[in-house]
C-alpha positions in Angstrom: 12.5 -14.1 -13.2 10.8 -11.2 -11.3 8.9 -9.1 -13.8 7.2 -6.6 -11.5 8.4 -5.0 -8.2 5.6 -3.4 -6.2 6.3 -0.9 -3.3 4.2 0.3 -0.5 4.5 4.2 0.1 4.4 5.2 3.8 7.3 3.6 5.7 8.8 2.4 2.4 9.3 5.2 -0.2 9.3 7.6 2.7 8.4 8.1 6.3 5.0 9.9 6.7 5.3 13.6 7.2 9.0 13.5 6.4 10.8 14.5 3.2 12.1 11.4 1.3 15.7 10.5 0.5 15.7 12.3 -2.8 18.9 10.6 -3.9 17.6 7.2 -3.3 14.4 8.1 -4.8 16.0 9.4 -7.9 17.9 6.1 -8.4 14.7 4.2 -8.0 13.1 6.4 -10.7 16.1 5.8 -12.9 15.8 2.1 -12.5 12.0 2.2 -13.3 12.8 4.1 -16.5 15.6 1.4 -17.5 13.3 -1.4 -17.0 11.5 -0.4 -20.3 14.4 -1.5 -22.3 16.2 -4.2 -20.0 14.1 -7.1 -19.1 16.3 -8.1 -16.3 15.2 -4.9 -14.4 11.6 -5.4 -13.1 9.1 -2.8 -13.8 8.0 -0.7 -10.9 4.6 -0.1 -9.5 2.8 1.0 -6.3 0.3 -0.7 -3.9 -0.6 1.8 -1.1 -3.5 2.3 1.4 -3.3 6.0 0.4 -6.0 7.5 -1.8 -5.8 7.9 -5.5 -4.3 11.6 -5.7 -1.4 10.8 -3.5 -0.7 7.5 -5.2 -0.9 9.2 -8.6 1.6 12.0 -7.7 4.2 9.5 -6.4 3.7 7.4 -9.4 4.6 10.5 -11.6 7.7 11.2 -9.4 8.9 7.6 -10.0 7.9 7.7 -13.6 5.7 4.5 -13.1 4.1 3.4 -16.2 2.4 0.3 -15.1 -1.1 0.4 -13.3 -0.9 1.4 -9.6 -3.0 0.2 -6.7 -4.6 2.6 -4.2 -6.7 2.2 -1.2 -4.8 -1.1 -0.7 -6.6 -2.9 -3.4 -9.9 -1.0 -3.8 -8.8 0.9 -6.9 -6.4 0.6 -9.8 -5.0 3.6 -11.8 -3.6 3.1 -15.2 -1.4 6.0 -15.9 -1.1 5.3 -19.6 -4.8 5.5 -20.3 -5.7 7.7 -17.3 -8.3 5.2 -16.3 -9.4 4.1 -12.7 -10.8 0.5 -12.3 -12.6 -0.3 -9.1 -12.1 -3.7 -7.5 -15.4 -5.8 -8.6 -15.6 -7.1 -4.9 -16.5 -3.5 -3.8 -20.3 -3.8 -4.3 -23.4 -2.0 -3.2 -23.3 -3.6 0.3 -19.7 -2.7 0.8 -20.3 0.8 -0.4 -23.2 1.3 2.1 -21.1 0.0 4.9 -18.2 2.3 4.2 -20.6 5.4 4.3 -21.9 4.1 7.7 -18.4 3.6 9.0 -17.3 7.0 7.8 -20.3 8.7 9.6 -19.5 6.8 12.8 -15.9 7.9 12.7 -16.9 11.6 12.2 -19.2 11.5 15.1 -17.2 9.5 17.6 -13.6 9.8 16.8 -12.7 12.9 14.7 -14.3 15.4 17.1 -12.8 13.7 20.2 -9.2 13.3 19.0 -7.7 16.7 18.2 -5.6 16.7 15.1 -7.3 13.9 13.4 -8.8 14.1 10.0 -10.3 11.5 7.4 -8.6 10.5 4.2 -11.1 12.6 2.2 -10.6 11.3 -1.3 -11.1 7.6 -0.2 -14.1 5.6 -1.9 -13.7 1.9 -1.1 -12.4 2.2 2.5 -12.5 4.5 5.5 -9.3 6.0 6.9 -8.1 8.3 9.8 -4.9 10.1 10.1 -3.2 11.7 13.0 0.7 12.3 13.4 0.3 11.6 17.2 0.8 7.8 17.5 -0.6 7.7 21.0 -4.0 9.0 19.7 -3.8 6.5 16.8 -3.3 3.6 19.4 -6.5 4.8 21.2 -8.6 5.2 18.1 -7.5 1.8 16.8 -9.0 0.1 19.8 -12.2 1.8 19.3 -12.2 1.0 15.6 -11.6 -2.7 16.2 -14.4 -2.9 18.7 -16.9 -1.1 16.2 -15.8 -2.9 13.1 -15.5 -6.5 14.6 -18.9 -6.1 16.2 -20.8 -4.8 13.2 -19.0 -5.2 10.0 -17.4 -8.7 9.7 -16.6 -8.4 6.1 -14.0 -5.6 6.9 -10.7 -5.7 8.5 -8.7 -3.0 10.4 -5.2 -1.9 9.8 -3.1 0.4 11.7 0.2 2.4 11.1 2.0 4.9 13.3 -0.2 7.7 11.8 -3.3 6.0 10.4 -6.2 3.7 11.0 -7.7 2.0 8.0 -10.9 0.0 7.6 -10.8 -2.2 4.5 -13.1 -4.7 2.8 -11.2 -8.0 3.4 -11.5 -9.0 -0.2 -9.8 -5.7 -1.4 -6.9 -5.7 1.0 -3.3 -5.6 -0.5 -3.4 -9.3 -1.3 -6.6 -9.1 -3.1 -5.4 -5.9 -4.8 -2.2 -7.6 -6.0 -4.2 -10.6 -7.4 -6.5 -8.1 -9.1 -3.5 -6.3 -10.7 -1.8 -9.6 -11.7 -4.9 -10.8 -13.4 -5.0 -7.6 -15.5 -1.4 -7.8 -16.5 -1.5 -11.6 -17.0 1.6 -11.9 -14.7 2.0 -14.8 -12.3 2.3 -14.1 -8.5 5.7 -15.8 -8.3 6.9 -13.4 -10.9 6.2 -10.4 -8.6 8.0 -8.9 -5.6 6.7 -6.7 -2.9 8.1 -4.5 -0.1 5.9 -3.4 2.9 6.3 -2.5 6.5 2.9 -2.8 8.4 0.4 -5.4 9.2 -1.6 -4.2 6.2 1.1 -5.4 3.9 1.2 -9.0 5.1 -1.5 -10.2 2.7 0.7 -9.1 -0.1 4.0 -10.3 1.3 2.4 -13.8 1.8 1.4 -14.3 -1.9 4.3 -13.0 -4.0 7.3 -14.6 -5.4 9.8 -12.5 -3.3 9.0 -10.5 -0.3 10.9 -7.6 1.4 10.5 -5.5 4.6 12.6 -2.4 5.4 14.5 -2.2 8.7 11.8 0.1 10.1 9.0 -2.5 9.6 7.2 -3.9 12.5 8.2 -7.2 13.9 5.2 -9.2 12.4 6.0 -8.0 9.0 9.7 -8.9 9.3 8.7 -12.5 10.3 6.7 -12.8 7.0 9.2 -11.1 4.6 12.0 -13.1 2.9 14.6 -10.4 3.1 15.1 -7.4 5.5 16.7 -4.4 3.8 17.8 -0.9 4.9 15.3 1.7 6.3 12.5 3.2 4.1 13.7 4.7 0.7 17.2 3.2 0.8 15.4 -0.2 1.7 13.4 0.0 -1.4 16.4 0.8 -3.6 18.3 -2.2 -2.0 15.4 -4.5 -2.7 15.2 -3.2 -6.2 19.0 -3.9 -6.7 18.8 -7.3 -5.2 16.0 -8.2 -7.7 18.0 -7.1 -10.7 20.9 -9.1 -9.4 18.7 -12.2 -9.1 17.2 -11.9 -12.6 20.7 -11.6 -14.0 21.8 -14.8 -12.1 
């Protein structure tokens, strides 16, 4: 039995900078609501590298009432109690390192790559966003060299529109473990869908893993099932989980 379905946002719920498929999104929301009275429908929640405000808003759209993970696994937001819990692995040493990395990014990357901005609300990791994937690729190389040479306890993840520097212990795999401990749910009772390299630590530990058609090749190799693209792919995964639970 899969009790909890966790979805990534960018590349899954919608493409970055593109309006989502509202019809599919509405059906996902409806299934999330139905899960409260039907145990064969897994509850829905979110695990995203995005900062808290964005995750909270999308969680409201989807009527999620389970705790949600933001900044990959750095923070957990419980919408029922309006409480944020920070991952205990994010200690003073990590906090100092993130501040140093953000300062380096501002002085070295943001001013040199037009159209780049930091993910302002982030606390436990450092992120850069630019809709130009060619600039992201160039910045990714610089970030890798800097982080690997100076901050071995951090890892770097890239999407088409962002670069993220994350404490290894609070990546999406660590975040889902953090969430499951809070909810007292076994990892094999959880399903996850993701599309980029930052999702792999989560896909590798859950009971059922999915990737949308638009996922990168490395993610598709790890996922159990490949679904349709983005929002429709999330809906397809949700429907497959319900069918699995109902036997």
